[in-house]
A tleap script that builds the chain and sets N, CA, C and O, in Angstrom:
source leaprc.protein.ff14SB
mol = sequence {
  NMET THR ASP ILE ILE LEU GLN MET ILE PHE
  ALA LEU MET PHE VAL GLY GLY ILE ILE ALA
  LEU LEU GLY LEU VAL LEU LYS LYS ASN GLN
  SER ARG ASP GLY LEU MET LYS VAL LEU GLU
  TYR LYS SER LEU GLY GLN LYS LYS GLY ILE
  ALA VAL VAL GLN VAL GLY LYS GLU THR LEU
  LEU LEU ALA VAL THR PRO THR ASP ILE LYS
  LEU LEU LYS THR LEU ASN GLU PRO ALA GLU
  GLU PRO ALA ALA ALA GLU THR GLN GLU LYS
  ALA GLN THR MET ASP PHE SER ASP LYS LEU
  LYS LYS LEU LYS ALA LEU LYS GLU THR LEU
  TYR ALA VAL CLYS
}
set mol.1.N position { 206.343 118.844 154.952 }
set mol.1.CA position { 205.747 119.228 153.679 }
set mol.1.C position { 204.525 120.128 153.894 }
set mol.1.O position { 204.360 121.138 153.210 }
set mol.2.N position { 203.672 119.749 154.855 }
set mol.2.CA position { 202.490 120.574 155.115 }
set mol.2.C position { 202.876 121.917 155.707 }
set mol.2.O position { 202.167 122.902 155.502 }
set mol.3.N position { 204.000 121.982 156.447 }
set mol.3.CA position { 204.450 123.251 157.004 }
set mol.3.C position { 204.802 124.236 155.890 }
set mol.3.O position { 204.483 125.421 155.982 }
set mol.4.N position { 205.444 123.758 154.865 }
set mol.4.CA position { 205.837 124.608 153.736 }
set mol.4.C position { 204.591 125.111 153.000 }
set mol.4.O position { 204.527 126.275 152.606 }
set mol.5.N position { 203.621 124.244 152.820 }
set mol.5.CA position { 202.382 124.630 152.132 }
set mol.5.C position { 201.633 125.678 152.956 }
set mol.5.O position { 201.136 126.657 152.399 }
set mol.6.N position { 201.545 125.487 154.276 }
set mol.6.CA position { 200.873 126.465 155.140 }
set mol.6.C position { 201.602 127.802 155.134 }
set mol.6.O position { 200.963 128.854 155.098 }
set mol.7.N position { 202.932 127.774 155.170 }
set mol.7.CA position { 203.706 129.019 155.108 }
set mol.7.C position { 203.449 129.743 153.796 }
set mol.7.O position { 203.305 130.965 153.774 }
set mol.8.N position { 203.391 128.987 152.702 }
set mol.8.CA position { 203.146 129.600 151.398 }
set mol.8.C position { 201.741 130.203 151.336 }
set mol.8.O position { 201.572 131.298 150.800 }
set mol.9.N position { 200.746 129.523 151.865 }
set mol.9.CA position { 199.375 130.034 151.861 }
set mol.9.C position { 199.287 131.319 152.684 }
set mol.9.O position { 198.689 132.298 152.237 }
set mol.10.N position { 199.879 131.325 153.887 }
set mol.10.CA position { 199.856 132.525 154.716 }
set mol.10.C position { 200.619 133.677 154.061 }
set mol.10.O position { 200.191 134.827 154.147 }
set mol.11.N position { 201.736 133.382 153.414 }
set mol.11.CA position { 202.507 134.422 152.729 }
set mol.11.C position { 201.687 135.023 151.584 }
set mol.11.O position { 201.685 136.239 151.392 }
set mol.12.N position { 200.989 134.165 150.820 }
set mol.12.CA position { 200.150 134.667 149.727 }
set mol.12.C position { 198.989 135.504 150.253 }
set mol.12.O position { 198.640 136.530 149.669 }
set mol.13.N position { 198.392 135.060 151.366 }
set mol.13.CA position { 197.299 135.835 151.978 }
set mol.13.C position { 197.809 137.184 152.479 }
set mol.13.O position { 197.122 138.196 152.350 }
set mol.14.N position { 199.008 137.198 153.047 }
set mol.14.CA position { 199.595 138.439 153.538 }
set mol.14.C position { 199.856 139.420 152.386 }
set mol.14.O position { 199.512 140.598 152.473 }
set mol.15.N position { 200.460 138.922 151.323 }
set mol.15.CA position { 200.746 139.777 150.155 }
set mol.15.C position { 199.439 140.263 149.523 }
set mol.15.O position { 199.336 141.429 149.144 }
set mol.16.N position { 198.441 139.383 149.406 }
set mol.16.CA position { 197.139 139.784 148.860 }
set mol.16.C position { 196.475 140.847 149.724 }
set mol.16.O position { 195.875 141.781 149.192 }
set mol.17.N position { 196.570 140.726 151.030 }
set mol.17.CA position { 196.016 141.729 151.944 }
set mol.17.C position { 196.697 143.072 151.792 }
set mol.17.O position { 196.041 144.114 151.809 }
set mol.18.N position { 198.018 143.052 151.641 }
set mol.18.CA position { 198.763 144.309 151.447 }
set mol.18.C position { 198.333 144.978 150.143 }
set mol.18.O position { 198.132 146.192 150.103 }
set mol.19.N position { 198.192 144.196 149.087 }
set mol.19.CA position { 197.772 144.754 147.789 }
set mol.19.C position { 196.368 145.352 147.898 }
set mol.19.O position { 196.122 146.447 147.392 }
set mol.20.N position { 195.437 144.635 148.560 }
set mol.20.CA position { 194.073 145.134 148.721 }
set mol.20.C position { 194.051 146.413 149.551 }
set mol.20.O position { 193.347 147.363 149.208 }
set mol.21.N position { 194.812 146.445 150.634 }
set mol.21.CA position { 194.878 147.626 151.492 }
set mol.21.C position { 195.469 148.815 150.734 }
set mol.21.O position { 194.964 149.932 150.842 }
set mol.22.N position { 196.516 148.583 149.983 }
set mol.22.CA position { 197.127 149.645 149.180 }
set mol.22.C position { 196.145 150.169 148.132 }
set mol.22.O position { 196.081 151.374 147.887 }
set mol.23.N position { 195.382 149.269 147.517 }
set mol.23.CA position { 194.374 149.683 146.538 }
set mol.23.C position { 193.305 150.563 147.161 }
set mol.23.O position { 192.904 151.560 146.560 }
set mol.24.N position { 192.835 150.218 148.353 }
set mol.24.CA position { 191.832 151.034 149.047 }
set mol.24.C position { 192.373 152.414 149.399 }
set mol.24.O position { 191.682 153.419 149.233 }
set mol.25.N position { 193.611 152.460 149.885 }
set mol.25.CA position { 194.217 153.745 150.254 }
set mol.25.C position { 194.379 154.632 149.020 }
set mol.25.O position { 194.073 155.823 149.066 }
set mol.26.N position { 194.851 154.064 147.934 }
set mol.26.CA position { 195.032 154.854 146.709 }
set mol.26.C position { 193.696 155.322 146.142 }
set mol.26.O position { 193.601 156.435 145.625 }
set mol.27.N position { 192.676 154.497 146.230 }
set mol.27.CA position { 191.356 154.874 145.713 }
set mol.27.C position { 190.778 156.041 146.506 }
set mol.27.O position { 190.175 156.943 145.923 }
set mol.28.N position { 190.951 156.037 147.820 }
set mol.28.CA position { 190.443 157.128 148.642 }
set mol.28.C position { 191.212 158.420 148.401 }
set mol.28.O position { 190.635 159.505 148.479 }
set mol.29.N position { 192.490 158.320 148.114 }
set mol.29.CA position { 193.308 159.510 147.893 }
set mol.29.C position { 193.234 160.034 146.468 }
set mol.29.O position { 193.775 161.098 146.169 }
set mol.30.N position { 192.576 159.302 145.598 }
set mol.30.CA position { 192.485 159.711 144.195 }
set mol.30.C position { 191.655 160.981 144.090 }
set mol.30.O position { 190.618 161.100 144.743 }
set mol.31.N position { 192.092 161.914 143.290 }
set mol.31.CA position { 191.397 163.185 143.122 }
set mol.31.C position { 190.069 162.970 142.399 }
set mol.31.O position { 190.012 162.270 141.388 }
set mol.32.N position { 189.024 163.563 142.915 }
set mol.32.CA position { 187.703 163.459 142.283 }
set mol.32.C position { 187.478 164.594 141.292 }
set mol.32.O position { 186.503 164.567 140.542 }
set mol.33.N position { 188.350 165.581 141.273 }
set mol.33.CA position { 188.245 166.684 140.323 }
set mol.33.C position { 189.054 166.347 139.085 }
set mol.33.O position { 190.130 166.902 138.861 }
set mol.34.N position { 188.528 165.436 138.287 }
set mol.34.CA position { 189.219 165.005 137.087 }
set mol.34.C position { 189.149 166.060 135.999 }
set mol.34.O position { 188.521 167.104 136.167 }
set mol.35.N position { 189.786 165.781 134.912 }
set mol.35.CA position { 189.815 166.699 133.784 }
set mol.35.C position { 188.473 166.730 133.060 }
set mol.35.O position { 188.081 167.769 132.528 }
set mol.36.N position { 187.760 165.595 133.035 }
set mol.36.CA position { 186.487 165.506 132.308 }
set mol.36.C position { 185.331 165.282 133.262 }
set mol.36.O position { 185.446 164.562 134.254 }
set mol.37.N position { 184.200 165.924 132.933 }
set mol.37.CA position { 182.963 165.707 133.687 }
set mol.37.C position { 181.823 165.553 132.680 }
set mol.37.O position { 181.698 166.354 131.754 }
set mol.38.N position { 180.993 164.525 132.860 }
set mol.38.CA position { 179.806 164.366 132.028 }
set mol.38.C position { 178.705 165.165 132.701 }
set mol.38.O position { 178.236 164.803 133.780 }
set mol.39.N position { 178.287 166.266 132.053 }
set mol.39.CA position { 177.273 167.129 132.632 }
set mol.39.C position { 175.870 166.603 132.377 }
set mol.39.O position { 174.997 166.719 133.238 }
set mol.40.N position { 175.645 166.026 131.202 }
set mol.40.CA position { 174.316 165.534 130.830 }
set mol.40.C position { 174.466 164.464 129.770 }
set mol.40.O position { 175.364 164.524 128.931 }
set mol.41.N position { 173.567 163.475 129.816 }
set mol.41.CA position { 173.533 162.437 128.783 }
set mol.41.C position { 172.081 162.098 128.491 }
set mol.41.O position { 171.308 161.829 129.411 }
set mol.42.N position { 171.709 162.109 127.227 }
set mol.42.CA position { 170.356 161.749 126.801 }
set mol.42.C position { 170.446 160.607 125.797 }
set mol.42.O position { 171.144 160.704 124.788 }
set mol.43.N position { 169.740 159.542 126.084 }
set mol.43.CA position { 169.727 158.388 125.199 }
set mol.43.C position { 168.810 158.657 124.012 }
set mol.43.O position { 167.720 159.205 124.171 }
set mol.44.N position { 169.257 158.269 122.828 }
set mol.44.CA position { 168.459 158.422 121.611 }
set mol.44.C position { 168.161 157.072 120.977 }
set mol.44.O position { 167.822 157.004 119.796 }
set mol.45.N position { 168.278 156.043 121.717 }
set mol.45.CA position { 168.041 154.703 121.204 }
set mol.45.C position { 168.983 153.744 121.881 }
set mol.45.O position { 169.685 154.095 122.830 }
set mol.46.N position { 168.987 152.530 121.381 }
set mol.46.CA position { 169.810 151.508 121.986 }
set mol.46.C position { 171.290 151.809 121.762 }
set mol.46.O position { 171.764 151.785 120.626 }
set mol.47.N position { 172.006 152.088 122.819 }
set mol.47.CA position { 173.443 152.376 122.804 }
set mol.47.C position { 173.802 153.602 121.971 }
set mol.47.O position { 174.908 153.681 121.436 }
set mol.48.N position { 172.885 154.556 121.853 }
set mol.48.CA position { 173.156 155.802 121.127 }
set mol.48.C position { 172.672 156.961 121.988 }
set mol.48.O position { 171.678 156.838 122.704 }
set mol.49.N position { 173.367 158.070 121.917 }
set mol.49.CA position { 172.933 159.198 122.711 }
set mol.49.C position { 173.745 160.444 122.440 }
set mol.49.O position { 174.665 160.461 121.622 }
set mol.50.N position { 173.371 161.483 123.156 }
set mol.50.CA position { 174.057 162.765 123.074 }
set mol.50.C position { 174.537 163.109 124.472 }
set mol.50.O position { 173.794 162.976 125.444 }
set mol.51.N position { 175.779 163.550 124.567 }
set mol.51.CA position { 176.360 163.873 125.868 }
set mol.51.C position { 176.920 165.286 125.845 }
set mol.51.O position { 177.486 165.731 124.847 }
set mol.52.N position { 176.755 165.978 126.954 }
set mol.52.CA position { 177.398 167.271 127.164 }
set mol.52.C position { 178.515 167.015 128.167 }
set mol.52.O position { 178.269 166.626 129.309 }
set mol.53.N position { 179.747 167.241 127.719 }
set mol.53.CA position { 180.923 166.918 128.515 }
set mol.53.C position { 181.753 168.180 128.706 }
set mol.53.O position { 181.968 168.945 127.766 }
set mol.54.N position { 182.219 168.386 129.941 }
set mol.54.CA position { 183.102 169.510 130.215 }
set mol.54.C position { 184.522 168.979 130.315 }
set mol.54.O position { 184.822 168.122 131.147 }
set mol.55.N position { 185.388 169.496 129.460 }
set mol.55.CA position { 186.794 169.121 129.460 }
set mol.55.C position { 187.577 170.394 129.755 }
set mol.55.O position { 187.684 171.284 128.912 }
set mol.56.N position { 188.113 170.464 130.950 }
set mol.56.CA position { 188.791 171.688 131.359 }
set mol.56.C position { 187.778 172.811 131.439 }
set mol.56.O position { 186.827 172.739 132.217 }
set mol.57.N position { 187.975 173.853 130.636 }
set mol.57.CA position { 187.039 174.981 130.613 }
set mol.57.C position { 186.110 174.940 129.406 }
set mol.57.O position { 185.244 175.803 129.262 }
set mol.58.N position { 186.280 173.946 128.537 }
set mol.58.CA position { 185.432 173.821 127.355 }
set mol.58.C position { 184.260 172.888 127.616 }
set mol.58.O position { 184.383 171.905 128.346 }
set mol.59.N position { 183.124 173.208 127.012 }
set mol.59.CA position { 181.947 172.353 127.093 }
set mol.59.C position { 181.664 171.838 125.690 }
set mol.59.O position { 181.532 172.624 124.752 }
set mol.60.N position { 181.570 170.509 125.542 }
set mol.60.CA position { 181.424 169.877 124.240 }
set mol.60.C position { 180.108 169.115 124.150 }
set mol.60.O position { 179.684 168.476 125.113 }
set mol.61.N position { 179.466 169.188 122.989 }
set mol.61.CA position { 178.282 168.381 122.705 }
set mol.61.C position { 178.737 167.232 121.816 }
set mol.61.O position { 179.225 167.455 120.708 }
set mol.62.N position { 178.575 165.989 122.303 }
set mol.62.CA position { 179.094 164.815 121.618 }
set mol.62.C position { 177.978 163.860 121.233 }
set mol.62.O position { 177.029 163.665 121.993 }
set mol.63.N position { 178.091 163.266 120.050 }
set mol.63.CA position { 177.210 162.182 119.629 }
set mol.63.C position { 177.927 160.877 119.945 }
set mol.63.O position { 179.080 160.684 119.558 }
set mol.64.N position { 177.243 159.988 120.646 }
set mol.64.CA position { 177.865 158.754 121.109 }
set mol.64.C position { 177.144 157.567 120.490 }
set mol.64.O position { 175.927 157.437 120.624 }
set mol.65.N position { 177.896 156.694 119.808 }
set mol.65.CA position { 177.370 155.449 119.251 }
set mol.65.C position { 178.248 154.312 119.770 }
set mol.65.O position { 179.290 154.573 120.372 }
set mol.66.N position { 177.854 153.068 119.551 }
set mol.66.CA position { 178.684 151.969 120.040 }
set mol.66.C position { 180.095 151.940 119.461 }
set mol.66.O position { 181.017 151.426 120.094 }
set mol.67.N position { 180.265 152.484 118.275 }
set mol.67.CA position { 181.570 152.402 117.617 }
set mol.67.C position { 182.285 153.733 117.467 }
set mol.67.O position { 183.436 153.768 117.030 }
set mol.68.N position { 181.617 154.844 117.827 }
set mol.68.CA position { 182.203 156.138 117.509 }
set mol.68.C position { 181.718 157.217 118.471 }
set mol.68.O position { 180.647 157.099 119.067 }
set mol.69.N position { 182.510 158.256 118.611 }
set mol.69.CA position { 182.130 159.473 119.323 }
set mol.69.C position { 182.473 160.637 118.410 }
set mol.69.O position { 183.617 160.778 117.978 }
set mol.70.N position { 181.481 161.472 118.116 }
set mol.70.CA position { 181.695 162.621 117.217 }
set mol.70.C position { 181.417 163.920 117.958 }
set mol.70.O position { 180.496 163.994 118.772 }
set mol.71.N position { 182.206 164.932 117.676 }
set mol.71.CA position { 181.980 166.261 118.221 }
set mol.71.C position { 180.917 166.941 117.372 }
set mol.71.O position { 181.121 167.149 116.176 }
set mol.72.N position { 179.789 167.289 117.971 }
set mol.72.CA position { 178.734 167.995 117.245 }
set mol.72.C position { 178.929 169.503 117.335 }
set mol.72.O position { 178.754 170.222 116.351 }
set mol.73.N position { 179.292 169.973 118.525 }
set mol.73.CA position { 179.419 171.411 118.699 }
set mol.73.C position { 180.230 171.702 119.957 }
set mol.73.O position { 180.170 170.957 120.935 }
set mol.74.N position { 180.982 172.788 119.917 }
set mol.74.CA position { 181.654 173.292 121.108 }
set mol.74.C position { 180.778 174.398 121.668 }
set mol.74.O position { 180.508 175.391 120.992 }
set mol.75.N position { 180.339 174.225 122.892 }
set mol.75.CA position { 179.424 175.185 123.499 }
set mol.75.C position { 180.207 176.220 124.282 }
set mol.75.O position { 181.120 175.888 125.038 }
set mol.76.N position { 179.842 177.467 124.095 }
set mol.76.CA position { 180.454 178.549 124.857 }
set mol.76.C position { 179.458 178.986 125.907 }
set mol.76.O position { 178.328 179.354 125.584 }
set mol.77.N position { 179.865 178.947 127.149 }
set mol.77.CA position { 178.983 179.359 128.230 }
set mol.77.C position { 179.597 180.553 128.940 }
set mol.77.O position { 180.337 180.389 129.909 }
set mol.78.N position { 179.289 181.776 128.453 }
set mol.78.CA position { 179.827 182.956 129.135 }
set mol.78.C position { 179.138 183.151 130.478 }
set mol.78.O position { 178.192 182.441 130.818 }
set mol.79.N position { 179.627 184.119 131.229 }
set mol.79.CA position { 179.025 184.424 132.528 }
set mol.79.C position { 177.544 184.733 132.342 }
set mol.79.O position { 177.138 185.294 131.324 }
set mol.80.N position { 176.745 184.361 133.333 }
set mol.80.CA position { 175.296 184.525 133.269 }
set mol.80.C position { 174.947 186.009 133.148 }
set mol.80.O position { 175.283 186.806 134.024 }
set mol.81.N position { 174.273 186.372 132.059 }
set mol.81.CA position { 173.845 187.740 131.811 }
set mol.81.C position { 172.329 187.755 131.777 }
set mol.81.O position { 171.712 186.703 131.610 }
set mol.82.N position { 171.710 188.921 131.930 }
set mol.82.CA position { 170.245 188.983 131.886 }
set mol.82.C position { 169.670 188.450 130.577 }
set mol.82.O position { 168.640 187.775 130.592 }
set mol.83.N position { 170.313 188.739 129.445 }
set mol.83.CA position { 169.821 188.251 128.157 }
set mol.83.C position { 169.901 186.728 128.108 }
set mol.83.O position { 169.005 186.074 127.574 }
set mol.84.N position { 170.964 186.166 128.659 }
set mol.84.CA position { 171.111 184.712 128.689 }
set mol.84.C position { 170.061 184.103 129.604 }
set mol.84.O position { 169.554 183.018 129.319 }
set mol.85.N position { 169.728 184.772 130.688 }
set mol.85.CA position { 168.707 184.271 131.605 }
set mol.85.C position { 167.342 184.252 130.924 }
set mol.85.O position { 166.566 183.317 131.115 }
set mol.86.N position { 167.044 185.296 130.119 }
set mol.86.CA position { 165.772 185.327 129.375 }
set mol.86.C position { 165.706 184.189 128.377 }
set mol.86.O position { 164.671 183.533 128.254 }
set mol.87.N position { 166.785 183.945 127.666 }
set mol.87.CA position { 166.840 182.860 126.697 }
set mol.87.C position { 166.623 181.522 127.387 }
set mol.87.O position { 165.941 180.644 126.857 }
set mol.88.N position { 167.199 181.373 128.556 }
set mol.88.CA position { 167.047 180.131 129.309 }
set mol.88.C position { 165.598 179.950 129.758 }
set mol.88.O position { 165.076 178.836 129.727 }
set mol.89.N position { 164.948 181.031 130.175 }
set mol.89.CA position { 163.539 180.945 130.572 }
set mol.89.C position { 162.665 180.561 129.386 }
set mol.89.O position { 161.757 179.742 129.530 }
set mol.90.N position { 162.927 181.145 128.206 }
set mol.90.CA position { 162.149 180.809 127.014 }
set mol.90.C position { 162.321 179.342 126.649 }
set mol.90.O position { 161.361 178.680 126.254 }
set mol.91.N position { 163.551 178.829 126.781 }
set mol.91.CA position { 163.804 177.426 126.474 }
set mol.91.C position { 163.046 176.519 127.438 }
set mol.91.O position { 162.587 175.445 127.047 }
set mol.92.N position { 162.913 176.937 128.684 }
set mol.92.CA position { 162.201 176.119 129.662 }
set mol.92.C position { 160.701 176.134 129.433 }
set mol.92.O position { 160.018 175.163 129.758 }
set mol.93.N position { 160.174 177.229 128.875 }
set mol.93.CA position { 158.731 177.318 128.662 }
set mol.93.C position { 158.302 176.821 127.289 }
set mol.93.O position { 157.130 176.923 126.928 }
set mol.94.N position { 159.245 176.282 126.525 }
set mol.94.CA position { 158.930 175.734 125.217 }
set mol.94.C position { 157.910 174.607 125.357 }
set mol.94.O position { 158.021 173.782 126.263 }
set mol.95.N position { 156.934 174.567 124.483 }
set mol.95.CA position { 155.942 173.500 124.618 }
set mol.95.C position { 156.507 172.163 124.123 }
set mol.95.O position { 157.567 172.110 123.499 }
set mol.96.N position { 155.786 171.110 124.413 }
set mol.96.CA position { 156.267 169.752 124.163 }
set mol.96.C position { 156.557 169.499 122.690 }
set mol.96.O position { 157.543 168.837 122.365 }
set mol.97.N position { 155.721 170.010 121.794 }
set mol.97.CA position { 155.918 169.730 120.369 }
set mol.97.C position { 157.236 170.316 119.855 }
set mol.97.O position { 157.909 169.700 119.029 }
set mol.98.N position { 157.602 171.501 120.341 }
set mol.98.CA position { 158.877 172.095 119.928 }
set mol.98.C position { 160.051 171.255 120.424 }
set mol.98.O position { 161.027 171.043 119.704 }
set mol.99.N position { 159.941 170.785 121.656 }
set mol.99.CA position { 161.001 169.939 122.207 }
set mol.99.C position { 161.116 168.637 121.426 }
set mol.99.O position { 162.218 168.152 121.171 }
set mol.100.N position { 159.981 168.079 121.050 }
set mol.100.CA position { 159.978 166.834 120.286 }
set mol.100.C position { 160.618 167.046 118.914 }
set mol.100.O position { 161.389 166.204 118.453 }
set mol.101.N position { 160.303 168.164 118.263 }
set mol.101.CA position { 160.897 168.466 116.956 }
set mol.101.C position { 162.423 168.589 117.068 }
set mol.101.O position { 163.155 168.070 116.225 }
set mol.102.N position { 162.890 169.271 118.104 }
set mol.102.CA position { 164.331 169.424 118.281 }
set mol.102.C position { 165.002 168.088 118.551 }
set mol.102.O position { 166.089 167.820 118.040 }
set mol.103.N position { 164.363 167.259 119.343 }
set mol.103.CA position { 164.913 165.946 119.647 }
set mol.103.C position { 164.999 165.091 118.384 }
set mol.103.O position { 165.991 164.392 118.174 }
set mol.104.N position { 163.956 165.146 117.535 }
set mol.104.CA position { 163.985 164.397 116.271 }
set mol.104.C position { 165.100 164.906 115.363 }
set mol.104.O position { 165.777 164.115 114.706 }
set mol.105.N position { 165.291 166.214 115.325 }
set mol.105.CA position { 166.363 166.776 114.503 }
set mol.105.C position { 167.734 166.310 115.006 }
set mol.105.O position { 168.616 165.997 114.206 }
set mol.106.N position { 167.910 166.266 116.322 }
set mol.106.CA position { 169.174 165.787 116.881 }
set mol.106.C position { 169.378 164.310 116.573 }
set mol.106.O position { 170.495 163.876 116.290 }
set mol.107.N position { 168.302 163.545 116.630 }
set mol.107.CA position { 168.400 162.113 116.330 }
set mol.107.C position { 168.772 161.898 114.870 }
set mol.107.O position { 169.593 161.033 114.565 }
set mol.108.N position { 168.175 162.678 113.955 }
set mol.108.CA position { 168.520 162.575 112.541 }
set mol.108.C position { 169.978 162.950 112.319 }
set mol.108.O position { 170.653 162.342 111.488 }
set mol.109.N position { 170.471 163.940 113.051 }
set mol.109.CA position { 171.871 164.338 112.963 }
set mol.109.C position { 172.762 163.193 113.412 }
set mol.109.O position { 173.805 162.936 112.812 }
set mol.110.N position { 172.352 162.514 114.459 }
set mol.110.CA position { 173.137 161.390 114.961 }
set mol.110.C position { 173.192 160.261 113.936 }
set mol.110.O position { 174.254 159.679 113.712 }
set mol.111.N position { 172.060 159.948 113.314 }
set mol.111.CA position { 172.063 158.906 112.304 }
set mol.111.C position { 172.832 159.326 111.053 }
set mol.111.O position { 173.383 158.476 110.353 }
set mol.112.N position { 172.874 160.604 110.772 }
set mol.112.CA position { 173.619 161.100 109.616 }
set mol.112.C position { 175.118 161.042 109.866 }
set mol.112.O position { 175.905 161.039 108.919 }
set mol.113.N position { 175.517 160.996 111.120 }
set mol.113.CA position { 176.938 160.980 111.483 }
set mol.113.C position { 177.610 159.703 110.988 }
set mol.113.O position { 178.798 159.716 110.668 }
set mol.114.N position { 176.868 158.604 110.923 }
set mol.114.CA position { 177.426 157.326 110.476 }
set mol.114.C position { 178.077 157.516 109.168 }
set mol.114.O position { 178.617 156.565 108.603 }
savepdb mol mol.pdb
quit
């Protein structure tokens, strides 16, 4: 009787080991270049935020709440041009109050989404 129980335990351990080994091999071989990439996420409160997600060649601005995800805007990012570089520099040199105003406006938009 104990021989049968020991055989069953070893057989279960063997099958469990094979499953674990197969899982590790598949995880390592899994492609890391998925269809979606989260480029940026900013929290706007408890379990609420705004995310910039790249899906294929499209870049999306999403409002995220515990119960819903809404598309706020589809962003077009053309090739880097001098005019775009100037705009980016101006955005970086924006003072704190302007950034705060924009953040409040985005937060109000998120609450309006409900």
